[in-house]
C-alpha positions as CSV (number, residue, x, y, z in Angstrom):
1,M,-33.0,-65.4,-194.5
2,S,-31.0,-63.8,-197.3
3,Q,-28.6,-61.0,-196.5
4,N,-29.2,-59.4,-199.9
5,T,-30.6,-55.8,-200.3
6,P,-33.9,-55.6,-198.4
7,M,-37.2,-54.6,-200.0
8,P,-38.2,-51.0,-199.8
9,P,-40.8,-50.2,-197.0
10,N,-43.7,-49.8,-199.4
11,A,-43.2,-53.3,-200.9
12,T,-44.8,-55.3,-198.1
13,P,-44.2,-59.0,-199.0
14,G,-47.4,-60.9,-199.5
15,L,-49.0,-63.8,-201.4
16,N,-51.7,-63.2,-204.1
17,L,-52.5,-66.6,-205.6
18,R,-55.4,-67.8,-207.6
19,G,-54.2,-71.3,-208.5
20,A,-51.0,-69.4,-209.4
21,V,-49.7,-65.8,-209.0
22,D,-52.8,-63.7,-209.8
23,L,-51.4,-60.5,-211.4
24,S,-54.7,-59.3,-212.9
25,A,-54.8,-56.5,-210.3
26,L,-51.7,-55.0,-211.9
27,K,-53.2,-54.9,-215.4
28,N,-54.5,-51.3,-215.4
29,R,-51.9,-49.5,-213.3
30,A,-50.3,-46.7,-215.2
31,T,-46.5,-46.6,-215.1
32,A,-43.7,-45.8,-217.4
33,P,-43.6,-47.5,-220.8
34,T,-41.7,-50.7,-221.3
35,A,-38.1,-50.1,-222.5
36,P,-36.5,-52.7,-224.9
37,S,-33.2,-54.3,-223.9
38,T,-30.1,-53.2,-225.7
39,A,-28.1,-56.2,-224.4
40,S,-30.4,-59.0,-225.6
41,P,-33.4,-59.1,-228.0
42,Y,-34.9,-61.6,-225.6
43,A,-34.9,-59.3,-222.5
44,V,-37.2,-56.4,-221.7
45,D,-37.8,-54.1,-218.8
46,V,-41.2,-55.0,-217.3
47,N,-43.4,-52.8,-215.1
48,E,-46.8,-53.1,-213.5
49,A,-48.6,-51.9,-216.7
50,S,-46.8,-54.4,-219.0
51,F,-46.5,-57.4,-216.7
52,Q,-49.7,-59.1,-217.6
53,E,-48.7,-59.1,-221.2
54,F,-45.4,-60.5,-220.3
55,V,-47.0,-63.3,-218.2
56,Q,-49.0,-64.3,-221.3
57,L,-45.8,-64.9,-223.2
58,S,-45.1,-67.8,-220.8
59,Q,-47.7,-69.8,-222.8
60,K,-45.2,-69.8,-225.6
61,V,-41.8,-69.9,-223.9
62,P,-40.6,-70.1,-220.3
63,V,-40.2,-66.6,-219.0
64,V,-37.7,-65.6,-216.3
65,V,-38.5,-62.7,-214.0
66,A,-35.5,-60.9,-212.5
67,L,-36.6,-58.8,-209.6
68,G,-33.9,-56.3,-208.7
69,S,-33.3,-52.7,-207.6
70,G,-31.2,-49.8,-208.8
71,R,-29.9,-49.6,-205.2
72,S,-28.4,-53.1,-205.5
73,H,-25.0,-53.7,-207.1
74,Q,-25.8,-57.5,-207.0
75,S,-28.9,-56.9,-209.1
76,A,-26.9,-55.1,-211.8
77,Q,-24.3,-57.9,-211.9
78,L,-26.9,-60.6,-212.1
79,T,-28.7,-58.9,-214.9
80,V,-25.5,-58.9,-217.1
81,V,-25.2,-62.7,-216.6
82,L,-28.9,-63.3,-217.3
83,E,-28.9,-61.2,-220.5
84,K,-25.9,-63.2,-221.8
85,L,-27.7,-66.4,-221.1
86,M,-30.7,-65.2,-223.0
87,N,-28.6,-64.7,-226.0
88,D,-27.1,-68.2,-225.5
89,Y,-30.6,-69.8,-225.4
90,N,-31.4,-67.9,-228.6
91,G,-35.1,-67.2,-228.0
92,K,-36.1,-70.4,-226.1
93,I,-36.4,-68.3,-222.8
94,A,-37.5,-64.7,-222.3
95,L,-36.2,-62.4,-219.5
96,G,-38.2,-59.7,-217.8
97,R,-36.3,-57.2,-215.7
98,V,-38.4,-55.7,-212.8
99,D,-37.3,-52.8,-210.7
100,V,-39.0,-53.4,-207.3
101,D,-38.6,-49.8,-206.3
102,T,-40.9,-48.6,-209.1
103,S,-43.1,-51.7,-209.4
104,P,-43.6,-52.9,-205.8
105,Q,-46.8,-54.7,-206.5
106,I,-45.0,-57.2,-208.7
107,A,-42.7,-57.9,-205.8
108,Q,-45.7,-58.3,-203.5
109,A,-47.4,-60.7,-205.9
110,F,-44.4,-63.0,-205.7
111,G,-43.9,-62.5,-202.0
112,I,-40.2,-61.6,-202.3
113,T,-38.4,-60.0,-199.4
114,A,-34.9,-59.4,-200.9
115,V,-33.3,-58.6,-204.2
116,P,-32.1,-59.8,-206.5
117,T,-34.6,-62.7,-206.7
118,V,-35.3,-64.7,-209.9
119,V,-38.5,-66.6,-210.5
120,A,-39.9,-68.2,-213.6
121,L,-43.4,-68.7,-215.2
122,L,-44.8,-71.5,-217.3
123,N,-48.3,-71.1,-218.7
124,G,-48.7,-68.4,-216.0
125,Q,-47.7,-70.7,-213.2
126,P,-44.8,-69.7,-210.9
127,V,-41.7,-71.9,-210.8
128,P,-39.3,-71.3,-208.0
129,M,-35.8,-70.4,-209.1
130,F,-33.2,-68.7,-206.8
131,E,-32.3,-65.7,-204.7
132,G,-29.1,-63.7,-204.8
133,E,-26.1,-64.1,-207.2
134,L,-25.0,-67.5,-208.5
135,P,-22.2,-68.5,-210.8
136,E,-23.2,-68.6,-214.4
137,P,-22.8,-72.4,-214.8
138,Q,-25.2,-72.9,-211.9
139,I,-27.8,-70.5,-213.3
140,K,-27.5,-72.4,-216.6
141,E,-28.3,-75.6,-214.7
142,F,-31.5,-74.0,-213.4
143,F,-32.5,-72.8,-216.9
144,D,-31.7,-76.2,-218.5
145,E,-34.0,-77.8,-215.9
146,L,-36.6,-75.1,-216.6
147,L,-36.6,-76.0,-220.3
148,K,-37.1,-79.7,-219.4
149,V,-40.1,-78.8,-217.3
150,A,-41.4,-76.5,-220.0
151,A,-41.2,-79.3,-222.6
152,S,-43.1,-81.7,-220.4
153,N,-45.9,-79.1,-220.2
154,G,-45.9,-78.4,-223.9
155,V,-44.2,-75.0,-223.8
156,T,-41.7,-75.4,-226.6
157,G,-41.9,-72.2,-228.6
158,N,-39.1,-69.9,-229.8
159,L,-39.0,-66.1,-229.9
160,G,-37.3,-65.9,-233.3
161,G,-34.0,-67.6,-232.9
162,A,-33.0,-70.5,-235.1
163,P,-35.1,-73.6,-234.6
164,D,-33.6,-76.2,-232.4
165,P,-33.2,-79.4,-234.5
166,E,-33.4,-81.5,-231.4
167,T,-36.7,-80.1,-230.4
168,A,-39.5,-82.4,-231.5
169,P,-43.2,-81.7,-231.1
170,E,-44.5,-82.9,-227.7
171,P,-47.0,-85.7,-227.8
172,P,-50.5,-85.0,-226.4
173,L,-50.8,-85.2,-222.6
174,P,-52.6,-88.2,-221.2
175,P,-56.3,-87.5,-220.8
176,L,-56.3,-87.2,-217.0
177,H,-53.2,-84.9,-217.1
178,Q,-54.9,-82.7,-219.7
179,A,-58.0,-82.6,-217.6
180,A,-56.0,-81.5,-214.6
181,R,-54.3,-78.7,-216.6
182,D,-57.6,-77.6,-218.0
183,A,-59.0,-77.5,-214.4
184,I,-56.0,-75.4,-213.2
185,D,-56.5,-73.0,-216.1
186,A,-60.2,-72.6,-215.1
187,G,-59.3,-72.0,-211.4
188,D,-60.8,-75.4,-210.4
189,L,-58.1,-76.7,-208.2
190,P,-60.2,-79.4,-206.5
191,G,-61.0,-80.6,-210.0
192,A,-57.3,-80.8,-210.8
193,V,-56.7,-82.7,-207.6
194,A,-59.4,-85.2,-208.6
195,S,-57.9,-85.8,-212.0
196,Y,-54.3,-86.3,-210.7
197,E,-55.6,-88.6,-208.0
198,K,-57.5,-90.7,-210.5
199,A,-54.3,-90.8,-212.7
200,L,-52.3,-92.1,-209.7
201,A,-55.0,-94.6,-208.8
202,E,-54.7,-96.0,-212.4
203,K,-50.9,-95.8,-212.4
204,P,-49.3,-95.4,-209.0
205,N,-45.8,-94.8,-210.4
206,D,-47.0,-91.8,-212.6
207,A,-44.3,-89.4,-211.6
208,V,-45.8,-86.5,-213.5
209,A,-49.2,-86.9,-211.8
210,K,-47.4,-87.1,-208.4
211,V,-45.6,-83.8,-209.0
212,G,-48.7,-82.2,-210.4
213,L,-50.7,-83.2,-207.4
214,A,-48.1,-81.8,-205.0
215,Q,-48.0,-78.5,-207.0
216,V,-51.8,-78.2,-206.8
217,H,-51.9,-78.9,-203.1
218,L,-49.3,-76.1,-202.6
219,M,-51.4,-73.7,-204.7
220,M,-54.5,-74.5,-202.7
221,R,-52.8,-74.0,-199.4
222,A,-51.3,-70.7,-200.5
223,A,-54.5,-69.4,-202.0
224,E,-56.2,-69.6,-198.6
225,L,-53.8,-67.0,-197.2
226,N,-54.0,-63.2,-197.6
227,V,-51.2,-60.8,-196.9
228,V,-52.2,-60.2,-193.2
229,Q,-52.5,-63.9,-192.5
230,A,-49.2,-64.6,-194.1
231,E,-47.4,-61.9,-192.0
232,A,-49.1,-63.2,-188.9
233,L,-47.9,-66.7,-189.6
234,R,-44.4,-65.5,-190.1
235,T,-44.5,-63.7,-186.8
236,R,-45.8,-66.9,-185.1
237,A,-43.2,-69.1,-186.6
238,A,-40.4,-66.7,-185.6
239,G,-41.7,-66.5,-182.0
240,D,-42.5,-70.2,-181.5
241,P,-40.4,-72.8,-183.4
242,D,-42.7,-75.5,-182.0
243,D,-45.8,-74.1,-183.8
244,L,-46.5,-76.8,-186.4
245,E,-49.2,-74.9,-188.3
246,A,-47.0,-71.8,-188.7
247,T,-43.9,-73.8,-189.6
248,L,-45.8,-75.6,-192.4
249,A,-47.4,-72.4,-193.7
250,V,-44.3,-70.3,-193.7
251,A,-42.5,-73.1,-195.6
252,D,-45.2,-73.0,-198.3
253,L,-44.9,-69.2,-198.5
254,D,-41.1,-69.4,-198.8
255,V,-41.4,-71.9,-201.7
256,T,-44.0,-69.9,-203.6
257,G,-41.9,-66.8,-203.1
258,G,-38.7,-68.4,-204.4
259,H,-37.0,-68.9,-201.0
260,V,-36.6,-72.6,-201.4
261,E,-33.5,-73.0,-199.2
262,D,-35.3,-71.2,-196.3
263,A,-38.3,-73.4,-196.6
264,F,-36.2,-76.6,-196.6
265,A,-34.0,-75.5,-193.7
266,R,-37.1,-74.6,-191.6
267,L,-38.7,-78.0,-192.1
268,V,-35.4,-79.9,-191.6
269,K,-34.8,-78.0,-188.4
270,F,-38.3,-78.9,-187.1
271,I,-37.7,-82.5,-187.9
272,G,-34.4,-82.6,-186.1
273,T,-35.8,-81.1,-182.9
274,H,-39.2,-82.9,-182.7
275,F,-40.5,-86.5,-182.4
276,G,-43.8,-88.3,-182.8
277,P,-46.7,-87.5,-185.2
278,E,-45.7,-83.8,-185.7
279,R,-42.3,-84.8,-186.9
280,D,-43.8,-87.2,-189.5
281,T,-46.3,-84.6,-190.6
282,V,-43.4,-82.2,-191.4
283,R,-41.4,-84.9,-193.1
284,V,-44.3,-85.8,-195.4
285,R,-44.7,-82.1,-196.3
286,L,-41.0,-81.7,-197.0
287,L,-41.0,-84.7,-199.4
288,E,-44.0,-83.1,-201.1
289,L,-42.2,-79.9,-201.5
290,F,-39.2,-81.8,-203.0
291,D,-41.6,-82.9,-205.7
292,V,-42.8,-79.4,-206.3
293,V,-39.3,-77.9,-206.7
294,G,-38.0,-80.9,-208.7
295,V,-36.0,-83.9,-207.6
296,S,-33.1,-83.0,-209.8
297,D,-32.8,-79.5,-208.3
298,P,-29.5,-79.1,-206.4
299,R,-31.3,-77.5,-203.5
300,V,-33.4,-80.7,-203.1
301,S,-30.3,-82.8,-203.1
302,A,-28.7,-80.7,-200.4
303,A,-31.9,-80.8,-198.3
304,R,-32.2,-84.6,-198.7
305,Q,-28.7,-84.9,-197.1
306,A,-29.7,-82.6,-194.3
307,L,-32.9,-84.5,-193.8
308,A,-31.0,-87.8,-193.5
309,R,-28.7,-86.3,-190.9
310,A,-31.8,-85.0,-189.0
311,L,-33.5,-88.3,-189.0
312,F,-30.5,-90.5,-188.3
């Protein structure tokens, strides 16, 4: 697990998903007003009162949420880099800075356990990013990939920067893909699964439907867990590395909370130390999570190499 600044005691990590991160409970909490950024016009300070409005912005552009703490020097350094990149992207991405010391419920909603942690949202849906500090070029790779995913989902807006001449209007989604997205928006995850499965039955090499199905399966599994269950599973996994159910569940929790490397390492380690049906079950789950995170993500590439070593 990361050695970054730990979360404060009142920010118990948990998972609060309804198809995606459900932040409606934060909507009416009274906190300090939002302060505009002086470093970038595309970055704002976000708190529990303003977060729901910020989430809605993700229907227009990808939004990046930087969860940090005034107690963390790493958080301050990362914020400087992120704000610079917001200016470079010129309104195609928005940045929300969250202080977990004053807005612990936002940290709880994402299930983070250390700061700084960066996550993203597209159409209100969480997209795993990274934890800790990274070099600027590597962060830019994450953001470039985020924009590609956003374009494939029709999120191609701009917050006021100059229009991108290379950005063309996205064509309509195939009917079954649109039906799946509509079902997700309505909270009907089984309906989304049915639409994606039908799309794959008609076109087995439909990569977008495959990824969508993996994402919905993850959301369904995560939505079944409350905070107490999540903590109990983490305790079980820590105490018994042979516990298949706990291993799979904690990997899901880590991915939805942005701890992608932790999830992959946990599953690869299980595969390397077990044989038989349990090993294959974990391997299949790991491949599914590769699809969720994105096959071009550098963390997936590294985990594939580790998986090959574990298998052979």
